[in-house]
LUMFIGU-110771 format. One record per residue (C-alpha): residue in one letter; residue number from 1; y, z, x. Coordinates in Angstrom, 1 decimal, decimal comma, always signed. Each point is the difference from the previous one (the first is absolute). Layout:
SITE  vexvex  kedren      py      pz      px
SITE       A     NUM       Y       Z       X
...
//
This chain:
SITE  vexvex  kedren      py      pz      px
SITE       M       1   +49,2    +1,2   +19,4
SITE       T       2    +1,1    -0,9    -3,5
SITE       M       3    -2,8    -0,7    -2,5
SITE       M       4    +0,2    -1,9    -3,2
SITE       V       5    -1,8    +1,6    -3,0
SITE       R       6    -0,2    -1,5    -3,5
SITE       F       7    -0,9    +1,9    -3,2
SITE       V       8    +0,3    -0,5    -3,7
SITE       T       9    +2,2    +2,1    -2,3
SITE       G      10    -0,3    -1,0    -3,5
SITE       N      11    +0,4    -3,8    -0,1
SITE       H      12    +2,1    -0,2    +3,1
SITE       F      13    -1,2    -0,9    +3,4
SITE       V      14    +2,0    +1,4    +2,9
SITE       R      15    -0,2    +0,3    +3,7
SITE       I      16    +0,6    +3,2    +1,9
SITE       Y      17    +0,6    +0,0    +3,8
SITE       S      18    -1,0    +3,1    +1,8
SITE       S      19    -1,5    +1,3    +3,1
SITE       H      20    -1,5    +3,0    -1,7
SITE       S      21    -3,5    +0,5    -1,4
SITE       H      22    +1,5    +1,7    -3,0
SITE       S      23    +1,3    -3,4    -1,3
SITE       Q      24    -3,4    -1,5    +0,5
SITE       S      25    -1,5    +2,8    -2,1
SITE       R      26    +2,4    -1,0    -2,7
SITE       F      27    -1,3    -3,5    +0,3
SITE       V      28    -3,4    +1,2    -1,0
SITE       N      29    +0,9    +2,7    -2,4
SITE       H      30    +2,5    -1,9    -2,1
SITE       L      31    -1,9    -3,3    -0,3
SITE       I      32    -0,6    -1,1    -3,5
SITE       V      33    -2,7    -2,5    +0,6
SITE       N      34    -0,4    -1,0    -3,6
SITE       D      35    +3,5    -1,4    -0,2
SITE       D      36    -0,8    -2,9    +2,3
SITE       P      37    -3,1    +0,1    +2,2
SITE       R      38    +1,1    -3,1    +1,8
SITE       L      39    +3,2    +1,7    +1,2
SITE       F      40    -2,0    +3,0    +1,1
SITE       I      41    -2,4    -2,3    +2,0
SITE       D      42    +3,0    -1,8    +1,6
SITE       S      43    +1,4    +3,4    +0,9
SITE       V      44    -3,2    +1,2    +1,6
SITE       R      45    -0,2    -3,2    +2,1
SITE       E      46    +3,6    +0,6    +1,3
SITE       Q      47    -0,7    +3,6    +0,7
SITE       C      48    -3,2    -0,9    +2,0
SITE       Q      49    +2,2    -2,0    +2,3
SITE       F      50    +2,3    +2,9    +0,7
SITE       G      51    -2,7    +2,6    +0,3
SITE       F      52    -0,4    +3,5    -1,4
SITE       S      53    +1,6    +3,3    +1,3
SITE       S      54    -2,6    +2,1    -1,7
SITE       V      55    -3,8    -0,6    -0,1
SITE       D      56    -0,2    +1,3    -3,6
SITE       I      57    +2,1    -2,9    -1,3
SITE       P      58    -2,4    -3,0    +0,6
SITE       V      59    -2,8    +2,0    -1,4
SITE       S      60    +1,9    +0,6    -3,3
SITE       I      61    +1,0    -3,7    +0,0
SITE       F      62    -3,7    -1,0    +0,3
SITE       H      63    -0,9    +2,1    -3,1
SITE       Q      64    +2,8    -1,6    -2,0
SITE       L      65    -0,9    -3,5    +1,1
SITE       N      66    -3,7    +0,7    -0,8
SITE       S      67    +1,0    +1,1    -3,5
SITE       L      68    +1,7    -3,3    -0,8
SITE       R      69    -1,7    -2,4    -2,4
SITE       P      70    -0,6    -2,7    +1,1
SITE       R      71    -0,4    +1,4    +3,5
SITE       P      72    +2,3    -1,5    +2,6
SITE       S      73    -1,2    -2,6    +2,5
SITE       I      74    -2,2    +1,2    +2,9
SITE       I      75    +2,8    -1,2    +2,2
SITE       V      76    +2,3    +2,8    -1,3
SITE       F      77    -2,6    +2,6    +0,8
SITE       N      78    -0,7    -1,4    +3,4
SITE       Q      79    +3,7    +0,2    +0,8
SITE       L      80    +0,1    +3,6    -1,2
SITE       F      81    -3,1    +0,9    +2,1
SITE       N      82    +1,7    -1,6    +3,1
SITE       A      83    +3,1    +2,0    -0,6
SITE       M      84    -2,1    +3,2    -0,5
SITE       S      85    -1,8    -0,8    +3,3
SITE       K      86    +3,3    -0,1    +1,9
SITE       R      87    +0,7    +3,5    -1,2
SITE       G      88    -3,4    +1,0    +1,2
SITE       V      89    -1,5    +0,2    -3,5
SITE       H      90    -3,1    -2,1    -0,6
SITE       A      91    -1,6    -0,8    -3,3
SITE       N      92    -3,3    +1,8    -0,2
SITE       I      93    -3,3    -0,9    -1,7
SITE       I      94    +1,2    +1,8    -3,2
SITE       T      95    +3,2    -2,1    -0,2
SITE       Y      96    -1,8    -3,3    +0,7
SITE       S      97    -2,8    +0,7    -2,5
SITE       A      98    +2,3    +1,0    -2,8
SITE       L      99    +2,0    -3,2    +0,5
SITE       L     100    -3,1    -2,2    +0,4
SITE       D     101    -1,6    +1,5    -3,2
SITE       G     102    +3,1    -1,0    -1,9
SITE       Y     103    -0,3    -3,7    +1,0
SITE       C     104    -3,7    +0,0    -0,7
SITE       L     105    +0,4    +1,5    -3,5
SITE       R     106    +2,5    -2,9    -0,7
SITE       R     107    -2,6    -2,4    +1,5
SITE       E     108    +2,5    -1,1    +2,6
SITE       M     109    -2,8    -0,4    +2,6
SITE       D     110    +1,8    -2,3    +2,3
SITE       T     111    +2,7    +2,6    +0,4
SITE       A     112    -2,6    +2,7    +0,4
SITE       E     113    -1,7    -1,9    +2,8
SITE       K     114    +3,4    -0,5    +1,8
SITE       L     115    +0,5    +3,8    -0,3
SITE       L     116    -3,4    +0,7    +1,4
SITE       D     117    +0,9    -2,3    +3,1
SITE       I     118    +3,3    +2,0    +0,5
SITE       M     119    -2,0    +3,2    -0,3
SITE       L     120    -2,4    -1,1    +2,7
SITE       K     121    +2,8    -1,1    +2,3
SITE       D     122    +1,6    +3,4    -0,5
SITE       S     123    -3,3    +1,5    +1,3
SITE       V     124    -0,7    +1,7    -3,4
SITE       V     125    -3,8    +0,1    -0,6
SITE       P     126    -1,1    -0,8    -3,6
SITE       N     127    -2,0    +2,6    -1,8
SITE       V     128    -2,3    +0,0    -3,0
SITE       V     129    +3,0    +0,1    -2,3
SITE       T     130    +1,5    -3,1    +1,6
SITE       F     131    -3,2    -1,9    -0,3
SITE       S     132    -0,8    +1,2    -3,6
SITE       S     133    +3,6    -1,2    -1,1
SITE       L     134    -0,7    -3,4    +1,5
SITE       I     135    -3,4    -0,3    -1,6
SITE       N     136    +1,5    +1,1    -3,3
SITE       G     137    +2,7    -2,6    +0,3
SITE       Y     138    -2,5    -2,8    +0,8
SITE       C     139    -2,1    +1,0    -2,9
SITE       K     140    +2,9    +0,0    -2,4
SITE       S     141    +1,0    -3,5    +1,4
SITE       K     142    -3,6    -1,3    -0,7
SITE       K     143    -0,5    -0,4    +3,8
SITE       L     144    -3,3    +1,7    +0,1
SITE       D     145    -1,2    -1,7    +3,2
SITE       K     146    +3,0    +1,3    +1,8
SITE       A     147    -0,7    +3,5    -1,4
SITE       L     148    -3,6    -0,2    +1,2
SITE       E     149    +1,2    -1,2    +3,4
SITE       M     150    +2,4    +2,9    +0,2
SITE       L     151    -2,9    +2,4    -0,9
SITE       Q     152    -2,0    -1,5    +2,8
SITE       D     153    +2,9    +0,4    +2,4
SITE       M     154    +0,1    +3,8    -0,7
SITE       H     155    -3,5    +0,3    +1,5
SITE       L     156    +0,8    -2,3    +2,9
SITE       K     157    +3,3    +1,5    +1,2
SITE       G     158    -0,2    +2,1    +3,1
SITE       T     159    +1,0    +3,1    -2,0
SITE       R     160    -2,9    -0,7    -2,4
SITE       I     161    +1,9    +1,0    -3,1
SITE       T     162    -2,4    +1,1    -2,7
SITE       P     163    +0,8    -1,3    -3,6
SITE       N     164    +0,4    +2,7    -2,5
SITE       V     165    -1,2    +0,1    -3,6
SITE       F     166    +3,2    -1,5    -1,2
SITE       T     167    -0,4    -3,0    +2,4
SITE       Y     168    -3,5    -0,7    -1,3
SITE       N     169    +0,9    +0,6    -3,7
SITE       T     170    +2,8    -2,5    +0,3
SITE       I     171    -2,1    -2,8    +1,3
SITE       I     172    -3,1    +0,7    -1,9
SITE       D     173    +1,9    +0,0    -3,3
SITE       A     174    +1,6    -3,3    +0,9
SITE       L     175    -3,2    -1,6    +0,9
SITE       C     176    -1,6    +1,1    -3,2
SITE       K     177    +2,9    -1,5    -2,0
SITE       D     178    -0,3    -3,2    +2,0
SITE       G     179    -3,7    -0,3    -1,0
SITE       R     180    -1,3    +0,7    +3,6
SITE       L     181    -2,2    +2,8    -1,1
SITE       Q     182    -2,7    -0,2    +2,8
SITE       L     183    +2,7    +0,3    +2,7
SITE       A     184    +1,6    +2,9    -1,9
SITE       L     185    -3,3    +1,8    -0,2
SITE       E     186    -0,7    -0,6    +3,7
SITE       L     187    +3,4    +1,6    +0,8
SITE       F     188    -0,8    +2,9    -2,3
SITE       K     189    -3,2    +0,5    +2,1
SITE       D     190    +1,9    -0,4    +3,2
SITE       M     191    +2,5    +2,6    -1,1
SITE       Q     192    -2,9    +2,5    -0,4
SITE       D     193    -1,6    -1,0    +3,2
SITE       R     194    +3,1    +0,8    +1,8
SITE       G     195    +0,3    +3,5    -1,4
SITE       V     196    +2,8    -0,8    -2,5
SITE       S     197    -0,8    +1,8    -3,3
SITE       P     198    +0,7    -2,0    -3,1
SITE       N     199    +2,4    +1,6    -2,6
SITE       V     200    +0,1    -0,3    -3,8
SITE       F     201    +1,8    -3,3    +0,2
SITE       A     202    -2,6    -1,5    +2,3
SITE       Y     203    -2,8    +1,0    -2,3
SITE       N     204    +1,8    -1,2    -3,1
SITE       T     205    +0,5    -3,3    +1,8
SITE       L     206    -3,8    -0,1    +0,7
SITE       L     207    -0,8    +0,6    -3,7
SITE       D     208    +2,4    -2,8    -0,9
SITE       A     209    -2,2    -2,2    +2,2
SITE       I     210    -2,8    +0,4    -2,5
SITE       S     211    +2,1    -1,7    -2,6
SITE       L     212    +0,9    -2,7    +2,6
SITE       L     213    -3,7    -0,6    +0,6
SITE       K     214    -0,5    -0,8    -3,6
SITE       E     215    +3,1    -2,3    +0,0
SITE       M     216    -1,4    -1,8    +3,1
SITE       E     217    -3,3    -0,5    -1,8
SITE       N     218    +1,7    -1,3    -3,1
SITE       N     219    +1,8    -2,6    +2,2
SITE       G     220    -3,2    -1,1    +1,6
SITE       M     221    +0,6    +1,8    +3,2
SITE       A     222    -3,2    +2,1    +0,7
SITE       P     223    +0,4    +2,9    +2,4
SITE       D     224    -2,8    +0,3    +2,5
SITE       I     225    -2,2    +3,0    +0,8
SITE       V     226    +2,3    +1,1    +2,8
SITE       T     227    +2,9    +0,3    -2,4
SITE       Y     228    -2,1    +2,2    -2,4
SITE       S     229    -1,4    +2,1    +2,9
SITE       I     230    +3,5    +0,9    +1,2
SITE       L     231    +1,1    +0,7    -3,5
SITE       I     232    -3,0    +2,3    -0,7
SITE       N     233    +0,7    +1,9    +3,3
SITE       G     234    +3,6    +0,3    -0,9
SITE       L     235    -0,7    +1,5    -3,4
SITE       C     236    -2,5    +2,3    +1,5
SITE       E     237    +2,5    +1,3    +2,5
SITE       A     238    +2,5    +0,4    -2,8
SITE       G     239    -2,4    +2,2    -1,8
SITE       R     240    -0,4    -2,6    -2,8
SITE       L     241    -3,8    +0,3    +0,2
SITE       V     242    -0,6    -1,2    -3,6
SITE       E     243    +2,1    -3,1    +0,4
SITE       A     244    -1,8    -0,7    +3,4
SITE       A     245    -3,4    +0,3    -1,8
SITE       K     246    +1,2    -2,4    -2,7
SITE       V     247    +1,1    -2,6    +2,5
SITE       F     248    -3,4    +0,3    +1,7
SITE       S     249    -1,8    -0,5    -3,2
SITE       F     250    +2,2    -3,0    -0,8
SITE       L     251    -1,4    -1,8    +3,1
SITE       V     252    -3,3    -0,4    -1,9
SITE       V     253    +1,7    -1,8    -2,9
SITE       K     254    +1,8    -2,3    +2,5
SITE       R     255    -3,3    -0,6    +1,8
SITE       L     256    +1,6    +1,1    +3,3
SITE       R     257    -2,5    +1,4    +2,5
SITE       P     258    +1,2    +3,3    +1,6
SITE       N     259    +0,0    +0,1    +3,8
SITE       V     260    -0,8    +3,0    +2,1
SITE       T     261    +3,7    +1,1    +0,0
SITE       T     262    +0,0    -0,2    -3,9
SITE       Y     263    -3,1    +2,0    -0,3
SITE       T     264    +1,1    +2,6    +2,6
SITE       T     265    +3,2    +0,5    -1,9
SITE       M     266    -1,8    +0,5    -3,2
SITE       V     267    -2,3    +2,5    +1,7
SITE       K     268    +3,1    +1,9    +0,9
SITE       V     269    +1,3    -0,2    -3,6
SITE       L     270    -3,3    +1,5    -1,3
SITE       C     271    +0,0    +2,7    +2,6
SITE       R     272    +3,5    +1,1    -0,9
SITE       Q     273    -1,0    +0,1    -3,6
SITE       G     274    -2,9    +2,3    +0,9
SITE       L     275    -2,5    -2,7    -1,1
SITE       L     276    -2,1    +0,3    +3,2
SITE       G     277    -3,1    -1,1    -1,8
SITE       D     278    +1,6    -3,2    -1,1
SITE       A     279    +1,3    -0,5    +3,5
SITE       T     280    -3,6    +0,3    +1,3
SITE       K     281    -1,2    -2,6    -2,5
SITE       L     282    +2,8    -2,3    +1,1
SITE       L     283    -1,3    +0,2    +3,6
SITE       K     284    -3,4    -1,2    -1,2
SITE       E     285    +1,6    -2,7    -2,1
SITE       M     286    +1,8    -1,3    +3,1
SITE       A     287    -3,3    -0,5    +1,8
SITE       E     288    -1,6    -1,7    -3,0
SITE       N     289    +3,0    -2,4    -0,4
SITE       G     290    -0,3    -1,1    +3,6
SITE       C     291    +3,0    +2,0    +1,2
SITE       P     292    -1,4    +3,0    +2,0
SITE       P     293    +2,2    +3,0    +0,6
SITE       N     294    +1,8    +0,2    +3,4
SITE       G     295    +1,1    +3,0    +2,0
SITE       C     296    +3,2    +0,4    -1,9
SITE       T     297    -2,0    +0,1    -3,3
SITE       Y     298    -2,3    +2,8    +1,3
SITE       N     299    +2,8    +2,0    +1,4
SITE       T     300    +1,7    -0,3    -3,3
SITE       I     301    -2,9    +1,4    -2,1
SITE       I     302    -0,8    +2,6    +2,6
SITE       K     303    +3,6    +1,3    -0,1
SITE       G     304    -0,4    +0,0    -3,8
SITE       F     305    -3,1    +2,3    +0,2
SITE       L     306    +1,6    +2,3    +2,5
SITE       N     307    +3,2    +0,3    -2,1
SITE       A     308    -2,4    +1,0    -2,9
SITE       N     309    -1,8    +2,5    +2,3
SITE       D     310    -3,3    -1,9    -0,4
SITE       I     311    -1,1    +0,5    +3,6
SITE       T     312    -3,6    -1,2    -0,6
SITE       M     313    +1,0    -3,4    -1,4
SITE       A     314    +2,6    -0,4    +2,7
SITE       L     315    -2,5    +0,5    +2,7
SITE       D     316    -2,5    -2,3    -1,7
SITE       H     317    +2,5    -2,8    +0,0
SITE       L     318    +1,0    +0,9    +3,5
SITE       R     319    -3,6    -0,5    +1,2
SITE       I     320    -0,1    -3,4    -1,7
SITE       M     321    +3,2    -1,0    +1,6
SITE       R     322    -1,2    +1,0    +3,4
SITE       S     323    -3,2    -1,9    -0,5
SITE       L     324    +2,1    -3,1    -0,6
SITE       R     325    +2,0    +0,7    +3,2
SITE       F     326    +3,3    +0,5    -1,8
SITE       A     327    +2,4    +2,5    +1,5
SITE       V     328    +1,5    +3,1    -1,6
SITE       D     329    +3,8    -0,4    -0,3
SITE       D     330    +2,5    +2,7    +1,1
SITE       K     331    +0,6    +1,3    -3,5
SITE       T     332    -3,7    +0,4    -0,8
SITE       A     333    -0,7    +1,7    +3,3
SITE       S     334    +2,9    +2,4    -0,5
SITE       L     335    -1,4    +0,9    -3,5
SITE       F     336    -3,3    +0,8    +1,5
SITE       L     337    +1,5    +2,1    +2,7
SITE       G     338    +2,1    +1,8    -2,5
SITE       L     339    -3,2    +1,1    -1,9
SITE       L     340    -1,1    +2,1    +2,9
SITE       T     341    +3,0    +2,3    -0,2
SITE       A     342    +0,8    -0,3    -3,8
SITE       R     343    -0,3    +3,3    -1,8
SITE       D     344    -1,0    -1,5    -3,3
SITE       V     345    -3,0    -1,8    +1,5
SITE       N     346    -3,2    +2,1    -0,1
SITE       D     347    -2,1    +0,7    +3,1
SITE       K     348    -2,8    -2,2    -1,2
SITE       D     349    +2,1    -3,1    -0,2
SITE       K     350    +1,6    +0,9    +3,4
SITE       A     351    -3,5    +0,2    +1,4
SITE       L     352    -0,9    -3,4    -1,4
SITE       V     353    +3,0    -1,6    +1,7
SITE       Q     354    -0,7    +1,7    +3,3
SITE       K     355    -3,7    -1,0    -0,2
SITE       Y     356    +0,8    -3,6    -0,6
SITE       F     357    +2,4    -0,3    +2,8
SITE       L     358    -2,3    +1,9    +2,4
SITE       E     359    -2,8    -2,4    -0,9
SITE       Y     360    +2,3    -3,0    +0,4
SITE       D     361    +1,2    +1,1    +3,4
SITE       G     362    -3,6    +0,5    +1,0
SITE       K     363    -1,0    -3,5    -1,0
SITE       K     364    +3,0    -1,4    +2,0
SITE       T     365    -1,0    +1,9    +3,2
SITE       G     366    -3,7    -0,7    -0,5
//
């Protein structure tokens, strides 16, 4: 069968008729796209109708189409994908994601959504890169609700795709810039709760949030204690302990009453700074201010004492916690068990731990 092939040489557009794959290779290799992209696209459309004698050719054409600025219509790519499919070559997740990312960067979200539909019809399952590109596109297009909806979809899909740090960074940064600080901080916490470790960009975004807080206050928008609690916790996890302590002190000036979450986070800050005496005082202050410590608070300070190798104080607080019927969490229990086999813990301290748990077990069975 005779095939028609078009290619560009200089400024002349010619047709070559051939039944050989060699001529189709010339079609790709001799194309000078910059001379007239429209002619190139027309040529691709015609070639898609005739088919390809080599599987390498449509792949090369895809990369050339993808390099055009502006990118061709999604219809052109769909025609190419169909032609590739007839040759037994199917666009994979990498191909689709690269193309979709290009449309998202140009904020052509309607086209990106159409491509996603084509992708799903082609039985190609989206991955974290696909979703992150879409979220980035929605954020750049100021469609933050769509971005949040897409983030939620990632958790709800049957594949349960986990957002990565780039996914979270993109939407947290966009929310901060849009003045939706509390939601941004909640997402920062959600990121950590899901085991995604923040990177430098995420922490810098969090520090920028402090400036945004001041701006909100200057505009008469007073952040509540929940917002401050999330911010303090984020700064603590970022290792910005001094900044976290400053924000906590700032609550007194603003006459905001810390809740148990705020206090517990501050206990963690003090423990990480090695200020265990101050952490103990803060526990007493909580009770005096009508906000008694909960199980999380006690587990936090006990872990602080254990990490500082102060076994006696850790056991003292454990006794208080047990008397209040609060449970030891897995991390605290693991630290206690680790003491029994640790080489740097002396026999006296090991004996204290063993004695306590023997006494506790005896009371439970008695």
